[in-house]
N, C-alpha and C positions, 0 to 999 in steps of 0.2 A: 202308863206311865206318862202322865204328858212332853208329846213332843215338841211340842209349836208354842211360844214364848206370843201370845195373843196381842200384848202390847205392844208389841213391837212388830208382829206378823214374819216371825224368826224362825224360821228349823231349827230347830237342836235334836234331833236328831243323834249324833254323838253324845249328847250327857243321856242318853231317855235309853235305861238299863232296857227295854222292851228291842230296840231297836240294834240290831247286828250289824245297821248301815253310817256311815255320817254321810254329812251333805256336804256338795260340792262346794267349793266359795264362789264360781262363778254359780250357781242355781239359786230359780229363784220360787220356793218355794208355795206351796199352795198347804198356807193352814186349813184343814176342815177337822173336825170332829176331836178337835185338840189334839190330831196326828198329821203329821211333814207325809203328804204323798209324792212329794218327788224326792229324792236322796238319793247321791251318788255314789256305790264303793268305797270304804274306804280302802286308799289307794295303799299298799303294799311294800312299791317296788319304788327307790330312790328314781325322783326324775333328775336327769342332767341338766341343771340349770343351769343356762350362759351368766356369763361372768362381764367387768365393766370396772376399770380404773380409772383412780383419777389421781393424779401428781403436779406438784409446785412446786416451787421457787419463786419467792418474793424477790430477788436480789443477789445476786453473784455478780464477780469479774472472774470470768472464765476466759486461760492461753488458749493461745491457735492451737488444735486438733484435741483439747482436753475435755470433759465431758461436762456435761452442766448439770452440775446438785439438785436434785429432784428429791423430794420430802414431802411429808402430812396428805402422805395418798390413800385415799379411803377407795374398795374395795368391795364391791357389791356379786349377787349370783356369787355363784360357783369358785367361792376360797381357794379354792385346787389347781384352777387353771392361770389364774394370774393373782399374780404377789409380788409385793416389796422386795427390791432389794437395795444397795446401799445407793445407790444414786439413782435407779433408773426399776424401770417392770420385771419383773421372772414369768417366763409363758413357757406352761407345760404346750404338746402337739394340735394346732388348730389354726384355725385361720381367725384373719383381730383388721378390723378398721382402725388405723390407727389416723386422729388428728395432735396436732400442736401448734399450739399460737407463741410466741414473745417478741417480748420489747427489747430494741437494744439499740447500741450508741457502738461507733469503734471512727479512729479515724481514713480507714477506707471503707467504709460499710460493713455490714454484719451476715454473714454469712449459719447455717444453721442447718445439720444432719442429724439421721436417724442411724443411728447400728445396729446391728443384731451379733448378737457376739463380738463386739468389734467387728464384724464388715459395716462399710457401708454399705446403706440403702439409695441407692442415688434418686431411686423413685424420690425422694420424702426431701431434697436439698433443694434448703429456697434460701434465694442469695435480694438482697439492697444491695447497688452500688453508691447509693447517698453518700460519698465521706465525709460525713460532718460526726460533730459532739451531739449534734440532736438526734433526741430517739425517735427509730426506726419503727415500726413492728412487719415480723412478716410469719408468716404459720403454712404451715400444710399436710396431707392428710395421702390417706392413701390407704391399701391390703398387701396383708401380708400372710403366705403363710408356712407356721413353722414347725420345722421337723423334727425337732432334736428337744427332748425332753430339758426342762430347765435356761431354756434361751435367753437370755439379756439382752432388752431393750434400751437406749440409752437415748440421750440426746445429746450432739455436740456442738461445740464452735470450730463448723469448719469453714473461717477468715484465715485472713493472714495474721491479725494481729489478737489482742487483749481485745477482748469483747465486753461491756458489761451488762445483761442482760436482769431482767424486770420483768417480774408478771407473766415468767414463763407456766402454761400450762400442756398437760400430757393426758390423753384420754383415749384409753386402750379397749375394745370393745369384741368380746367372743361371737363372729360370730358365725361361727358352725361348729 
């Protein structure tokens, strides 16, 4: 049976009854004599793919020390390691790179922080002391190690006043 598509020069060993191997997605098959000369064994074990989560909030008014609501999440990769909570992300044990950005306005300046299971992660706190109702941008990033299953990651208003946040983005990437 023909394992090659000669018009596209692509391997189709995984569809060929006479071939017990599937072509790896990364292989560049060499089709000759209507057979693929380069096939990879079919993978039978599960690959632990890394995960990325994207969380957003278009606009929200948040009291001091309260959580910035996040929604509209997209999870890519191993969804068992990152999932959506009511206002943030739920992470499984592992190491994660976290980035966030937001625009805010408050009479006393803005301050944004990140919490894991309700505990402030001070390395992520970013502030602007520009006391104005004009929008100010802040962003933070860093790496955390999560040791407890179902750990909840949230952004919160770390400022003294109620703050209006717009265009809030939180990106979490599993690195190990």
